[in-house]
Structure formats: C-alpha cells, structure tokens
N, C-alpha and C positions, 0 to 999 in steps of 0.2 A: 598525522599521517598529511601527504602530499597531497595534490590537486590532481593529479593524474590518477591515482587510486578512489579518491572522492568520487570524479566524476565517475568512474568506473564503476563505483556502490550504487551512483546515483542510475544509471543506466540498468544495472541490476535490479535496485526498487521497483524502477519505473515498468518491468518485463514483469515482476512479481505481481505489482499493482492490477496491472491488465491481464495477468492471467487469474487473478482471483477475482475481479469484475466480472469474469467469463463463465468462472463455476458459481459465482454467487444467481447472474443469470439462469444457469443452468437448474441451479436448486429450485428459484422460483418457479421455473416449468413444472417441476419435478413437486414442489407445492401446490402449482395448481392444476395439476392432471390429481394428483392424489385425493384435492379437496374437490375437481369435478367427480370422482368416483366413488366417493362416498367415504372415502378412505380414511382413515385417522391418521391426520398429521399433526400433531405433537412435535413427534423426534423431528421431524422433515423440520417444523419451523423454527424447533432447537438448533437445530445442525445449521440455519440458514443466518440465525441470530447469533450463533458464534463465527459464523466464516465472517460478518457486518462489520462484528467487533474485531476479528484479526483484519479484518480491510482498514478498518480506523485506525489500528497501529502501526499497520506499514507505510501511512499515510503518513502520521505522524514519525517515526523511520525517516521518510521522504525529505519533510519539511528539515528536520535537524541535521541531512544530510548537507541539504541545500544553505542552512546558515551558515554551517562549518565550511564550506565553500564559498562563501559571501566573506566570509571571515578571511579565509585566507586569500581570497580576492585585495578585499584593504591591506591586507598588511602588506602585499606585492606591490600595492601604487601609492599608501602612503610613505612622503619621504620621511629617512631616518633624523634624529634630532640629532644635533650636535653640542 
C-alpha cells in the first residue's frame, strides 16, 4: 500500500481509537451509576471489558500501520545498491 493510503488509515485509526475511549468513559459512568443505584452490573462490566479488549486490538492495529509507514519511509530513504 502506498504512503498516502497508510497515512489515511493511521488518521482513521486515531479517530476510531478516540471514539472508543469516549465510549469506554461513558460505559464506566454507566457502571458507576448502576453500582451506586444498587443494580446488577455484571452485564455492564462484561460490556466494558469487551470494549477495553477491542480498544487494545485497535491500538495494536494502529501500531502495525505505524510500522508499515516506517518500513515504507525506510525504503524511500535507503539508497539502492548497485
């Protein structure tokens, strides 16, 4: 994939990660309110853990995009051998 596409994917990954973090914060608030209200929170906590696991996968994907960009950058600056 070309550098422009990889940079576009990196921006998309950043936006998705930011959105996921916001949703996690919202879910934490929900768990807190449920706990304070004396309600059952097991399902809400399971959802929160799933969200955190998904965020970890998204961050790993972002790292792989960064590695690909670095590889393509190295290729661009590495002189050809004759």
